[in-house]
C-alpha positions, 0 to 999 in steps of 0.5 A: 939274493946274490947267492953263488950256486956251487952245485947242481943240486943248488941250481936245480932247487933254484930253478924248481922254485922259480918254476913253481912260483911262475906256475902259481902266478899263471894259475891265478892269472888264468882263473882271474881271466876266466872269471873276467870272461864269464862275468861279461856274459851276464850283462 
């Protein structure tokens, strides 16, 4: 986990991976929140 970033390519790959992970988490959270909101209307 304590890898040293030597090149710009390493840095760009690392930041791209973090961005994709955050986008995936955001998408899952959005879908879960949308389901929470739409399930409340059925009561």
